[in-house]
N, C-alpha and C positions, 0 to 999 in steps of 0.2 A: 893488350887492350881489347882485342877482339873477343877474348874470353869473357871479359866483364860485360861487353855489350850483349853477348849471348845470354848471360845470366839475367841481365835486365829484361831482355825480351821474354825469357822463360818466366820470370817473375810477373811481368805484365800480363802474359797469357793466363797464368794461374789466377791473378787478381780479376781479370775479366771473366773467367769461368766462374769464380766464386761469386762475383757480382751478378752474373746471369742466373745462377742457381738461387741466390738470395732473392732476386726479383721474382723468380718463378714461385718460390715458396710464399713470399708475401702476397702475390696475386692469388694463389690458391687459398691462403688463409682469408683473404678479403672476400673471395667468392663464397667460401664456407660460411662466413659471418653474415653475408647478405642473404644467402640461402636459408640459414637458420632464422634470421629475422623475418624473412618472408613467410616461412613456415609458421612461426609463432603468431604473426599477424593474421594469417589465414585461420589458424587454430582458434584464435580469440573470436573471430567472426562466427565460427561454428558453435562455440560456447554461448555466444550471445543469442544465436538463433535457437539453441536448445533452451535457454532461459526464457525466451519469448514464447516458445510453444508451451512451456510449463506454466506460464502466467495466464493462460487462457482461462477466463472466468467460467466457473460452473454456472449452471442454470439457476436462476433465483427460485427460492422456495418461500411461499407466502403463508402466513398464519393469521387467521382472523381472531381477534379478541372479541368474543361474542357479545359480552355485556357492554352496553354503552356506559361511558362515564358521564354522570350528571352532577353538576355543582351549581351552587347559587352564589350570587354576589350581593346580598342584601345590604351589607355594611358599606360597600363601595359605590353604590348607585344613587346616592342622594335620597335615600328613603324608598326608592323603587326596588322591587324585587326583580332581579335579573337572573336568568338561568343560562347555562351552557351545557350542551350535550355533544359529546365527541365519541365517534366510533373509530376504531383503529385496526390497521393491519400492520404486521411487521414483516420484514424481509431479511433473509439470510441466504447464504449459499451453501450451507451445511445443514444436514438434517439433525446433527447433534445439537446445534444451536437452537433449532426449532423445538427439539425435544426438551432442552433445558428451559426454554420459555414456558412450555406447557407444564413442566414440573414445578417451576417456581412462580406460576401465575398468581397465586394469592399475594405473595410478597410484591410482585410487580404491580398488581392492581392497587394495592395499598399505597405504594410509593407514588404511583401516577396520580391517584386521587389527591394525595397531599400536595403534589406539584401543581395540580390544576386548581386546588383551593387557594393556593398562594398567589395566583395570577391576578393581575389588575384588569378589570373589565374593559376599560378604555384602551389599554395597551393592546388588547387582543382584537380590537376593531380594525387594525391596520394589517396589511400583508406581512410587514416585517415582524410584527408581534406574533402573528400566527406561525411564521417560519421559525422564530426564536423558540416558541413553545414546542414545535415539532422537534427541533434539535435538542432541546432540554429533555424531552421524552426519550429520545434515542440514547442520550448520555445516561439517563436514570436507569433505563433497562440494562444497558451494557455494564453499568456499575454493579447492579445486582447480580448479573450473570458472572461477572469476574469475581465477586466476593463469594458466591455460592458454588461455583464450578471451577475446574481447571482447564477450561476450553481456551484454546489459542484464538480460534475464530470468534467473531462477535457479530452482533446484529448490524446490518448495513443501513437499514432505513426503517423509518416509521412513517406510515401514510395515514392521513386522516381521511377516512372514507365518508364520514359525515361530520360536519362541524356547524352546529346550530347555536346561535346566541339570540336571546330575546329578553 
């Protein structure tokens, strides 16, 4: 019987050694996973920082449309002849977009005149009406640029430098 007890003790010692080794391996794997996760987390912050530095906006480039747009509202004004004169500047952050505006200026002027002729005089007397017209001008110019060029960038803003209605 003494021999059987020695075998049991030897077997228990082997099981405890195996258990200790298994626990050490599990602990090392757990540390490796935590370290890898921390590295990935820190790496994603570095990527986000790189993306943020890449999205720094370039300086704006302005282009003045020299000729003012003049339209009349004789049919909408109850018999009174009303006029509107608008001077514009456009803004982009790419010289290629400004060059495209200059190249396609006749088409842009035509479409803007058609847009201005289609406006309602009374609607333009409000701030909301003027802002809606400004947004419509921007969309019109961008539509022309997209149809005529393959530029990815587009015009960012249209500014009315003079807006007279009488």
